[in-house]
C-alpha positions in Angstrom: 9.7 -13.2 0.0 8.2 -9.7 0.3 4.5 -9.4 -0.5 3.4 -7.5 -3.6 1.9 -4.6 -1.5 2.6 -1.0 -2.6 5.1 -0.3 0.2 6.9 -3.6 -0.5 7.0 -2.9 -4.3 8.4 0.6 -3.5 11.1 -0.9 -1.2 12.1 -3.4 -3.9 12.4 -0.7 -6.5 14.8 1.2 -4.1 16.9 -1.9 -3.7 17.0 -2.4 -7.5 18.1 1.2 -8.0 21.0 0.7 -5.5 22.0 -2.5 -7.4 21.9 -0.8 -10.8 23.9 2.2 -9.4 26.7 -0.1 -8.2 26.8 -2.4 -11.2 26.6 0.5 -13.6 28.2 -0.3 -16.9 28.7 -3.9 -15.9 25.0 -4.5 -15.9 24.6 -2.8 -19.3 27.6 -4.5 -20.9 26.9 -8.1 -19.7 23.1 -7.9 -19.5 22.7 -8.8 -15.8 19.0 -9.8 -15.5 17.3 -8.3 -12.4 13.6 -9.1 -12.0 12.0 -6.9 -9.3 9.2 -9.4 -8.6 11.6 -12.1 -7.6 14.1 -10.0 -5.7 14.4 -10.2 -1.9 16.6 -8.0 0.2 19.0 -11.0 0.6 19.2 -11.4 -3.2 19.8 -7.6 -3.6 22.6 -7.8 -1.0 24.3 -10.6 -2.9 24.0 -8.7 -6.2 25.5 -5.6 -4.6 28.4 -7.6 -3.3 29.0 -9.1 -6.7 28.8 -5.7 -8.4 31.2 -4.2 -6.0 33.7 -7.0 -6.5 33.4 -6.5 -10.3 34.7 -3.0 -9.9 38.1 -4.1 -8.6 38.7 -7.5 -10.2 40.6 -7.6 -13.5 39.1 -9.4 -16.4 40.0 -13.1 -16.9 41.9 -14.3 -19.9 42.2 -17.8 -21.3 45.9 -18.1 -20.7 46.4 -20.8 -18.0 43.7 -21.3 -15.4 40.9 -18.6 -15.4 40.8 -18.6 -11.6 44.5 -17.8 -11.2 45.7 -14.3 -10.6 48.6 -14.9 -13.1 46.1 -15.2 -15.9 44.3 -11.8 -15.3 44.8 -8.9 -17.7 45.7 -5.8 -15.7 43.2 -2.9 -16.1 43.5 0.8 -15.9 40.7 3.4 -15.4 39.7 6.1 -17.9 39.8 9.1 -15.6 36.8 11.0 -17.2 34.4 8.1 -16.8 35.8 5.4 -14.5 35.5 2.8 -17.3 38.3 0.3 -17.2 40.5 -0.8 -20.2 43.0 -3.7 -20.5 46.6 -2.4 -20.5 47.5 -4.1 -23.7 45.7 -3.1 -26.9 46.3 -3.7 -30.6 47.8 -1.3 -33.1 47.1 -1.7 -36.8 49.6 0.6 -38.7 51.1 -1.4 -41.6 50.2 -4.8 -40.3 46.4 -4.4 -41.0 46.9 -2.7 -44.4 46.5 -6.0 -46.3 44.5 -7.6 -49.0 42.1 -10.0 -47.5 43.0 -13.1 -49.5 41.8 -16.3 -47.9 45.1 -17.0 -46.2 45.5 -13.4 -44.9 41.9 -13.2 -43.8 42.4 -16.4 -41.8 45.6 -15.0 -40.2 44.2 -11.6 -39.3 40.9 -13.0 -38.2 42.7 -15.4 -35.9 44.5 -12.4 -34.4 41.3 -10.5 -33.8 39.6 -13.5 -32.3 42.5 -14.4 -30.1 42.8 -10.8 -29.0 39.3 -10.7 -27.6 39.6 -14.2 -26.1 42.7 -13.1 -24.2 40.9 -10.0 -22.8 42.0 -7.4 -25.3 39.6 -4.6 -26.2 41.4 -1.5 -27.6 42.1 -1.6 -31.3 43.6 1.6 -32.8 43.5 2.6 -36.5 43.6 5.7 -38.8 42.6 6.7 -42.3 46.3 7.0 -43.0 46.8 3.3 -42.3 45.6 2.3 -45.8 43.1 -0.5 -45.7 43.3 -1.1 -41.9 39.9 0.4 -41.0 38.1 -1.6 -43.7 39.9 -4.8 -42.6 38.9 -4.2 -39.0 35.3 -3.5 -40.0 35.0 -6.5 -42.3 36.5 -9.0 -39.9 34.9 -7.7 -36.7 31.5 -7.8 -38.4 32.0 -11.3 -39.9 33.4 -12.7 -36.6 30.8 -10.9 -34.5 33.4 -9.1 -32.5 32.1 -5.5 -32.7 30.6 -5.5 -29.2 33.9 -6.8 -27.8 36.1 -4.1 -29.2 36.9 -0.6 -28.1 37.3 1.0 -31.5 39.7 3.9 -31.8 40.5 5.8 -34.9 41.5 9.3 -36.1 40.8 12.2 -38.3 43.8 13.5 -40.3 42.9 16.4 -42.5 42.4 20.1 -42.7 39.0 21.9 -42.8 35.6 21.3 -41.2 34.0 19.6 -44.2 37.0 17.5 -45.0 37.1 16.4 -41.4 33.4 15.5 -41.4 33.9 13.5 -44.7 36.9 11.6 -43.2 35.0 10.7 -40.0 32.0 9.5 -41.9 34.2 7.3 -44.1 35.8 5.8 -40.9 32.4 4.9 -39.6 31.5 3.3 -42.9 34.7 1.4 -43.1 34.5 0.2 -39.5 30.9 -0.7 -40.1 29.6 1.0 -37.0 27.3 3.8 -36.0 29.4 4.7 -32.9 33.1 4.9 -32.5 34.5 4.6 -28.9 37.4 7.0 -29.4 38.0 9.6 -32.2 41.4 11.3 -32.1 42.9 14.2 -34.0 45.9 12.6 -35.7 49.2 14.5 -35.1 47.2 17.6 -34.0 46.3 18.4 -37.7 43.8 21.3 -37.6 43.1 20.3 -34.1 40.8 23.2 -33.0 38.6 22.8 -36.1 38.2 19.0 -35.8 37.5 19.1 -32.1 34.5 21.4 -32.6 32.9 18.8 -34.9 34.0 15.9 -32.7 32.4 17.5 -29.6 29.1 17.9 -31.4 29.2 14.2 -32.5 30.1 13.1 -29.0 27.0 15.0 -27.7 25.0 13.1 -30.3 26.4 9.7 -29.1 28.4 9.0 -32.3 31.7 9.1 -30.3 32.1 8.1 -26.7 35.5 9.7 -26.1 37.7 12.4 -27.8 41.5 12.5 -28.0 44.6 13.9 -29.7 47.7 12.0 -30.9 51.3 12.4 -31.9 53.9 9.8 -32.8 57.1 11.8 -32.3 58.6 13.8 -29.4 59.2 16.7 -31.7 55.5 17.4 -31.4 55.4 17.4 -27.6 55.5 21.1 -27.3 52.3 21.4 -29.3 50.9 18.4 -27.5 51.4 20.2 -24.2 49.9 23.4 -25.4 46.8 21.6 -26.7 46.4 19.6 -23.4 46.4 22.9 -21.5 44.0 24.7 -23.9 41.5 21.9 -24.9 39.5 19.4 -22.8 40.1 15.9 -24.2 39.6 12.5 -22.7 42.6 10.7 -24.3 46.1 11.4 -25.4 48.1 9.0 -27.6 51.9 9.5 -27.8 55.1 7.5 -28.4 56.9 6.3 -25.3 59.3 3.4 -24.9 62.3 2.4 -22.9 64.6 4.2 -25.4 62.2 7.1 -26.2 61.5 8.5 -22.7 61.0 12.2 -23.5 57.3 12.0 -22.5 58.3 11.4 -18.9 59.5 15.0 -18.2 56.3 17.0 -18.9 53.7 15.2 -21.0 52.9 12.2 -18.8 52.8 14.3 -15.6 50.5 16.8 -17.3 48.2 14.1 -18.5 47.9 12.8 -14.9 47.2 16.3 -13.7 44.6 16.9 -16.4 42.9 13.5 -15.8 43.6 12.4 -19.4 43.9 8.7 -20.3 47.1 7.8 -22.1 47.5 5.4 -25.0 51.1 4.5 -25.9 52.1 4.0 -29.6 55.5 2.8 -30.8 56.1 0.7 -27.6 58.9 -1.1 -29.4 60.4 2.0 -30.9 59.2 1.0 -34.4 61.0 -2.3 -34.0 64.4 -0.7 -33.2 64.3 -2.2 -29.7 64.3 -5.7 -31.0 67.3 -5.0 -33.2 69.1 -3.6 -30.1 68.5 -6.8 -28.0 68.8 -9.3 -30.8 70.8 -12.4 -29.6 71.0 -10.9 -26.1 69.7 -13.3 -23.4 66.9 -12.1 -21.1 68.3 -11.7 -17.6 67.2 -14.1 -14.9 66.0 -11.3 -12.7 63.1 -10.5 -15.1 61.2 -13.4 -13.6 60.7 -11.2 -10.5 58.0 -9.3 -12.5 56.7 -12.3 -14.5 58.6 -11.4 -17.7 59.7 -14.1 -20.1 60.4 -12.3 -23.4 61.9 -9.1 -24.6 58.4 -8.0 -25.9 57.0 -8.4 -22.4 60.1 -6.7 -21.0 59.4 -3.5 -23.1 55.7 -3.6 -22.5 55.9 -4.1 -18.7 58.3 -1.2 -18.5 55.8 1.1 -20.2 52.6 0.1 -18.4 54.4 0.3 -15.0 54.2 4.0 -15.4 51.1 5.2 -13.5 50.0 7.7 -16.2 49.8 5.0 -18.9 46.3 3.5 -19.6 47.1 1.2 -22.5 49.9 0.3 -24.9 49.1 -0.7 -28.4 51.8 -2.9 -30.0 51.0 -3.6 -33.7 51.0 -7.1 -35.0 49.1 -9.5 -37.3 51.0 -12.5 -36.0 49.0 -14.7 -33.6 52.1 -15.9 -31.7 53.4 -12.3 -31.3 49.9 -11.3 -30.1 49.9 -13.8 -27.4 53.4 -12.8 -26.3 52.3 -9.2 -26.2 49.2 -9.9 -24.2 51.3 -11.6 -21.5 53.1 -8.3 -21.1 49.9 -7.1 -19.4 49.6 -10.0 -17.0 51.2 -10.5 -13.6 53.6 -8.3 -11.7 55.1 -5.1 -12.9 58.6 -3.7 -12.2 58.9 -1.1 -9.5 60.7 2.2 -9.9 64.1 0.9 -9.1 63.7 -2.1 -11.4 62.5 0.2 -14.2 65.8 2.1 -13.9 67.7 -1.1 -13.9 65.9 -2.1 -17.1 66.9 1.2 -18.8 70.5 0.7 -17.8 70.5 -2.8 -19.2 69.1 -1.9 -22.6 71.3 1.2 -22.8 74.3 -1.0 -22.4 73.7 -2.9 -25.6 
């Protein structure tokens, strides 16, 4: 153990700064206790090793054995910060616009609880989703899940003051003083809203800013906005039968170092109608796929530009199936093409 002389104390502080630099957000998020008076160089080296390992290891889920690679949620980096997010999130359109009767509260609460237990973080909502923001805020607060969620919502209105009022309501409904990601919904009055959003980000009220669209008809404006405005996230529709984003939007997002969230991963449910009563091919086990939902999700997140896909559900069984789409091996380029050919043949 080093003595408590001034040079020794200074040396220990240098070691502590190195450890904190490497652990970064891990130390802040999980509250790693580091006591300078009890730290030796050997202890510091161990912490550095552990911190470095945490930067490359995916988070563990409770599916199967926690120590097994097959039970690890895949992670993707947010380019602007280096923070990692699980590749499967949770959408709330329609399915969270519910009255919280005792039965419905139990059901949706189970979904939120299970989502975080399985390693999920990103939950996406919008003022246009009816009661969804309030449902998230009520249940996340009641179940003490606020610190486990990456809250994303949107502003969807015209005019500066209307945008401010909308974003204030979202914070109130979500019962939080800080939203992880605020997005301009469908690019409505995008320049006006981004001015306010950047100010609030500087104040710490938002962590990230983004833009969204749900239809390929808006991709021309999406592209123009990505080139003209600095944003951290882009949310767009992309699925095995809606591949328009591949030609220009996804490559541009990569070039601009923008994280990408995928909405409508099941084509609004149309994909399940297409494969209804069709057997899942045996070759899908080569990339750890055991359901059509996993098939569609793995095809999406195998694209290197994609950060996270957000299937919407309030069904606990469907949630678990979706989460498994972000676990295990992913299809390579040739297999993805084969998957497109299969679904196109139905």
